C-alpha positions in Angstrom: -8.9 -7.2 -18.6 -6.4 -4.6 -17.4 -7.3 -1.2 -18.7 -3.8 0.2 -19.2 -1.2 0.5 -16.6 -0.8 3.8 -14.9 2.4 4.1 -12.8 2.0 6.6 -10.0 4.8 9.2 -9.5 5.7 8.2 -5.9 6.5 4.6 -7.0 9.3 5.6 -9.4 12.0 8.0 -8.2 14.0 10.5 -10.2 16.5 7.9 -11.3 13.8 5.7 -12.7 14.1 3.1 -9.9 11.0 1.5 -8.5 10.5 2.0 -4.8 9.1 -1.1 -3.1 8.9 -2.5 0.4 10.5 -5.9 1.4 7.1 -7.6 1.2 6.5 -6.1 -2.2 9.9 -7.4 -3.4 9.0 -10.9 -2.2 5.7 -10.6 -4.1 7.5 -9.5 -7.2 10.0 -12.4 -7.0 7.3 -15.0 -6.6 5.0 -13.6 -9.4 8.0 -13.4 -11.7 8.8 -17.0 -11.0 5.1 -17.9 -11.8 5.2 -16.0 -15.1 8.5 -17.6 -16.1 7.1 -21.1 -15.2 9.5 -21.8 -12.3 6.7 -21.9 -9.8 3.0 -23.0 -9.9 0.2 -20.6 -9.1 -1.0 -22.6 -6.1 2.5 -22.6 -4.6 2.8 -18.8 -4.9 -0.7 -18.5 -3.5 0.3 -20.5 -0.4 3.5 -18.5 0.1 1.8 -15.2 -0.2 -1.4 -16.3 1.6 -3.6 -15.3 -1.4 -6.0 -17.3 -3.6 -4.9 -18.7 -6.9 -7.3 -16.3 -8.7 -5.5 -13.3 -7.2 -2.1 -14.8 -8.2 -3.3 -15.0 -11.8 -4.5 -11.4 -11.6 -1.1 -10.3 -10.3 0.6 -12.3 -13.1 -1.4 -10.5 -15.7 -0.6 -7.1 -14.1 3.1 -8.1 -14.0 3.1 -9.0 -17.7 1.3 -5.8 -18.6 3.2 -3.3 -16.3 6.3 -5.1 -15.0 7.4 -4.8 -11.4 5.8 -1.4 -11.0 2.4 -2.9 -11.5 2.8 -4.9 -8.3 3.8 -2.0 -6.1 1.0 -0.5 -4.0 -0.6 2.5 -5.7 -1.6 3.9 -2.3 1.9 5.0 -1.5 2.3 8.8 -1.2 -1.4 9.4 -1.1 -3.3 10.8 1.9 -5.7 8.5 3.8 -9.4 8.7 3.2 -9.8 9.1 6.9 -7.5 12.0 7.3 -9.0 15.0 8.9 -9.0 18.5 7.3 -6.0 20.5 8.6 -8.2 23.2 10.3 -10.3 20.6 12.1 -7.2 18.7 13.2 -5.7 22.0 14.5 -8.9 22.8 16.4 -9.0 19.4 18.0 -5.3 19.7 19.0 -5.9 23.1 20.5 -8.8 21.7 22.6 -6.7 18.8 23.8 -3.7 21.1 24.7 -6.0 23.6 26.5 -8.2 21.3 28.5 -6.3 17.9 28.7 -2.6 18.8 28.6 -1.7 16.2 31.2 -3.8 13.4 29.6 -2.5 10.8 27.3 -3.9 10.6 23.7 -6.3 7.8 24.5 -7.8 9.4 27.6 -8.0 12.8 25.8 -9.9 11.2 22.9 -12.4 9.6 25.3 -13.0 13.0 26.9 -13.6 14.7 23.5 -16.3 12.3 22.5 
């Protein structure tokens, strides 16, 4: 069911090494154990706090893409909630001008 495996640029560095967090490394280890038959799906699901169905999806992705398929594809991308640069600069200018002695939470309340 996987439609090809696209590896994002930020995941793999210039030496060809996969960049992963400690949580992702643990996930890779457990999914590899499931694929090689050393661990059952339900045991991996309990350890990762996922359902068995998600573990089977991760196993298919691991078989298709290797360890890079289990690393988050969001890394290196901007958030959907990020403000445009000009709007952010305008907001920061207002805060600095009117509320320089306020903390960030109180300044946000005053701007709303």
